[in-house]
C-alpha positions in Angstrom: 11.0 -22.1 -13.7 7.8 -22.9 -14.1 7.2 -23.5 -10.3 9.1 -20.7 -8.8 6.7 -18.7 -11.4 3.2 -20.5 -9.6 4.6 -20.2 -6.3 5.6 -16.4 -6.6 1.8 -15.8 -8.2 0.2 -17.4 -5.0 2.1 -15.7 -3.0 0.8 -12.7 -4.4 -2.7 -13.8 -4.3 -2.5 -14.4 -0.9 -0.5 -11.6 0.6 2.5 -14.3 1.4 5.6 -12.5 0.9 7.7 -9.6 3.2 6.3 -6.8 1.3 3.6 -6.4 -1.1 2.2 -4.2 -3.1 -1.7 -3.7 -3.8 -4.2 -1.4 -4.6 -6.1 0.4 -1.8 -9.2 -1.0 -3.6 -8.4 -4.6 -3.4 -7.2 -4.2 0.4 -10.7 -3.0 1.6 -12.1 -5.4 -0.9 -10.9 -8.1 0.5 -11.0 -6.7 4.3 -14.6 -5.7 4.2 -16.2 -9.2 1.6 -17.9 -12.4 2.2 -16.4 -14.4 -0.3 -13.7 -17.2 0.5 -11.8 -16.5 -2.5 -11.1 -12.7 -1.1 -10.7 -13.4 2.6 -8.2 -16.3 2.8 -5.4 -13.6 2.5 -6.9 -11.6 5.3 -4.6 -13.3 8.0 -1.7 -12.2 6.6 -2.1 -8.4 7.9 -1.7 -9.4 11.5 1.5 -8.0 12.7 2.0 -6.0 9.7 2.7 -2.2 8.5 0.1 -1.4 6.4 1.2 1.9 4.1 -1.7 4.1 2.7 -1.3 6.4 0.0 -3.0 9.8 -0.5 -5.5 8.9 2.0 -7.2 12.1 1.3 -8.7 10.5 -1.5 -10.5 8.1 0.3 -14.2 8.3 -0.6 -15.8 10.4 2.1 -19.3 8.3 1.8 -17.0 5.1 2.8 -15.0 6.8 5.8 -16.7 5.2 8.6 -16.5 1.6 7.7 -12.7 2.1 6.5 -11.7 4.0 9.7 -13.7 1.3 11.4 -11.8 -1.7 9.8 -8.3 -0.4 10.2 -9.0 0.1 13.8 -10.4 -3.0 13.9 -7.0 -4.8 12.6 -4.9 -2.0 14.7 -6.5 -3.1 18.6 -7.1 -6.5 17.6 -4.4 -7.7 15.1 -1.1 -6.1 16.0 -1.1 -3.8 12.8 0.5 -0.3 12.5 -1.1 2.1 9.7 0.6 4.7 8.3 -0.9 7.6 6.2 0.6 9.0 3.6 -0.7 12.4 2.3 0.8 16.3 1.6 -2.7 16.8 2.4 -3.8 14.9 5.6 -7.0 14.7 7.2 -7.3 14.8 10.7 -9.1 11.1 11.1 -8.6 11.3 14.8 -11.7 14.0 14.9 -13.7 11.0 13.7 -15.7 8.9 15.9 -14.2 5.4 14.8 -10.5 6.6 15.7 -10.7 8.4 19.1 -8.6 7.7 21.2 -6.6 5.5 19.0 -2.7 6.0 19.7 -0.9 8.1 17.1 2.5 9.5 16.6 3.8 11.9 13.9 6.0 10.8 11.1 7.4 14.4 11.1 7.4 16.7 13.9 7.1 19.7 12.8 5.3 19.6 9.4 4.4 23.9 9.7 8.3 24.2 9.3 8.5 21.8 6.5 5.6 23.1 4.5 7.1 27.0 4.8 10.6 25.5 3.4 9.3 23.7 0.6 6.9 26.2 -0.6 7.1 26.5 -4.1 3.9 28.7 -5.3 2.0 31.7 -5.2 -2.0 32.0 -5.2 -4.0 34.3 -7.6 -8.3 34.8 -7.5 -10.7 35.3 -10.3 -14.1 35.2 -8.5 -17.4 37.2 -10.0 -20.2 36.7 -12.3 -17.8 38.1 -14.8 -15.8 34.8 -14.6 -16.7 31.9 -16.9 -14.7 28.9 -18.7 -15.1 31.0 -22.0 -13.2 33.9 -20.2 -10.7 31.6 -18.1 -10.0 29.6 -21.5 -8.8 33.5 -23.3 -6.7 33.8 -20.2 -5.0 30.6 -19.9 -4.4 30.8 -23.7 -1.8 33.7 -23.0 0.4 31.3 -21.7 2.5 28.6 -23.0 2.4 25.8 -20.3 -0.4 25.7 -18.7 -2.6 23.1 -16.5 -6.5 23.6 -15.9 -8.2 21.4 -13.5 -11.7 21.6 -13.7 -14.6 19.7 -11.6 -16.9 17.9 -13.8 -16.0 15.9 -17.4 -18.9 18.1 -19.2 -16.7 20.8 -18.2 -13.5 19.7 -19.0 -15.2 19.1 -22.6 -16.0 22.7 -22.8 -12.9 23.9 -21.4 -10.8 22.6 -24.1 -13.3 23.5 -27.1 -13.0 27.1 -25.9 -9.3 26.8 -25.4 -8.9 25.0 -28.6 -10.3 28.0 -30.5 -8.1 30.7 -28.2 -4.8 29.2 -28.4 -3.3 28.8 -31.3 0.2 28.1 -30.5 0.8 24.6 -29.4 -0.9 21.5 -28.3 -4.1 21.2 -26.5 -4.6 18.1 -24.6 -7.6 16.4 -22.8 -7.7 14.2 -19.4 -10.5 12.6 -18.0 -12.1 9.5 -16.7 -14.5 9.0 -19.5 -10.9 7.9 -21.7 -9.9 4.8 -21.0 -6.6 4.1 -19.2 -4.4 2.9 -21.9 -5.6 6.0 -23.6 -4.8 8.2 -20.6 -1.4 6.8 -19.5 -0.3 7.7 -24.0 -1.5 11.3 -22.9 0.6 11.7 -19.8 3.1 10.1 -21.5 2.5 13.0 -24.0 2.5 15.7 -21.8 5.8 15.0 -19.7 7.6 14.7 -23.4 6.0 18.2 -24.3 6.9 20.0 -21.0 10.6 18.1 -21.0 11.3 19.9 -24.4 10.4 23.2 -23.0 7.6 23.1 -26.2 4.0 25.0 -25.4 1.0 22.8 -24.1 -2.2 23.2 -22.5 -4.0 21.0 -20.8 -7.2 20.6 -19.6 -7.9 18.0 -17.1 -10.5 16.8 -13.9 -9.7 15.8 -10.6 -8.0 12.5 -11.7 -4.1 14.6 -12.4 -4.1 15.5 -8.7 -2.9 11.9 -7.0 0.0 10.2 -8.4 0.6 12.1 -11.7 4.1 13.5 -11.8 3.8 16.5 -14.2 5.5 19.7 -13.4 3.3 23.0 -14.8 4.6 27.1 -14.1 1.8 28.1 -13.8 -2.0 25.9 -12.8 -5.6 26.5 -13.1 -7.8 24.9 -10.6 -11.6 25.5 -11.2 -12.7 26.0 -7.1 -13.3 22.9 -5.2 -12.6 21.0 -1.3 -9.1 22.5 0.1 -7.2 19.5 -0.3 -7.8 19.3 -4.6 -6.4 23.0 -4.6 -3.9 22.1 -2.7 -3.3 18.7 -5.2 -3.6 20.5 -7.7 -1.0 23.3 -7.1 1.2 20.1 -6.3 1.5 19.9 -10.3 2.7 23.7 -10.2 6.7 24.2 -9.7 6.8 20.5 -8.7 10.1 20.2 -9.2 11.5 24.1 -7.5 12.7 25.1 -11.0 11.2 28.2 -10.3 11.1 30.3 -7.5 7.1 30.6 -7.2 4.5 28.8 -9.6 1.1 30.3 -9.8 -1.8 28.5 -8.6 -4.8 30.7 -10.0 -8.4 29.5 -8.1 -11.1 30.4 -10.0 -14.7 30.4 -9.7 -17.1 29.8 -13.0 -20.2 31.1 -12.8 -21.1 28.4 -15.8 -19.3 25.5 -14.1 -20.6 22.7 -12.7 -19.5 20.5 -9.5 -19.9 17.0 -8.2 -23.5 16.5 -6.5 -22.9 14.7 -3.1 -23.8 16.6 0.2 -20.2 15.6 1.5 -18.6 17.4 -1.7 -20.8 20.6 -1.0 -19.9 20.4 2.6 -16.1 20.1 2.0 -15.8 23.6 -0.6 -18.3 25.2 2.4 -16.0 24.5 4.9 -13.2 25.3 2.4 -14.3 29.0 1.8 -14.0 29.4 5.7 -10.5 29.6 5.2 -9.8 30.1 1.5 -11.0 33.6 -0.4 -9.4 35.5 -2.6 -6.5 36.7 -1.4 -3.0 34.8 -0.8 -3.0 31.8 0.9 -1.9 31.7 4.5 -0.3 28.6 5.3 -1.4 27.3 8.2 -4.7 28.6 7.6 -5.0 26.3 4.5 -3.3 23.6 6.5 -6.0 24.3 8.9 -8.3 23.5 6.4 -7.4 20.0 5.7 -7.5 18.7 8.6 -11.0 19.8 9.8 -12.7 18.5 6.6 -13.6 15.1 8.0 -15.4 16.4 10.7 -16.7 19.2 9.1 -18.8 16.3 6.3 -19.6 14.1 8.7 -21.2 16.5 11.9 -24.0 17.2 10.1 -25.1 13.8 9.2 -25.2 13.1 13.1 -22.2 10.6 13.8 -21.4 11.9 17.2 -18.1 13.3 16.3 -15.7 15.5 18.5 -15.7 19.4 17.8 -12.3 21.0 16.8 -9.5 19.7 14.9 -6.0 18.2 15.5 -2.8 18.3 13.9 -2.6 17.7 9.9 1.2 16.1 9.4 1.8 14.7 6.5 2.8 11.3 7.5 0.7 9.5 10.5 0.7 6.4 12.4 -2.0 4.6 13.9 -0.3 2.0 16.4 -1.3 -0.8 18.1 
């Protein structure tokens, strides 16, 4: 038994198994590290299928080396890369993947998006929109998720909501909390939602990837298109309502991440989104053009235009 456990541990460390589950961070740390302890598992990626979930969350500032490294695995080591996301960026518009063969796993994603549409959008913009005014509006509903742009805004909004919401529990989620604490809060959220009890949740974008919760109403501070759509994925997730409601708001006193890539993504999104019901085709196109829009101003020699955004796409050798 002890020998089997030791063999299994070595197989996990070396990726020497038919199926390996690891984190995105560990994959790319191993791919780019110069340390033997990280590099000794790389040979097992040859002729493999690499499934990357939630690819829209890859950091913009690292996209160039990440995509270049993946292309090296495809071109020279026979790997196949499967990209999975409901808001698939068109990485083929970036120079690192120009000319790389791709195959859509879903032939007609537009029809699928239309058939599975579960939410309607509303907008709150103008100088009168503040974190406090939105908190007062949120407090009139029994079960609401509010997603804001920074940890500071999450703390401020939580205080406003506690003052305004007297009918149930007000919970806070952000990266300032430990992982164990976040897991406890998420479990509490699911329990309250499952019992149909009033619950208000204020979170940063951490809830937008991999957290399975279902609210009838979601408020999202203005953000890049993929973040707006990922937040919408927490609204009417199980399809219990004809349509859930997603409110996009732009608070005059709200904060945003300071990176140039984030600002460019928001500006690009404003060309497609606005204070009107979202057009499904335009919203999907916005997530497609973002990678090129972010990198073109930086002079990286990228092509213009945008390819199709597929919920799943594979780069093949």
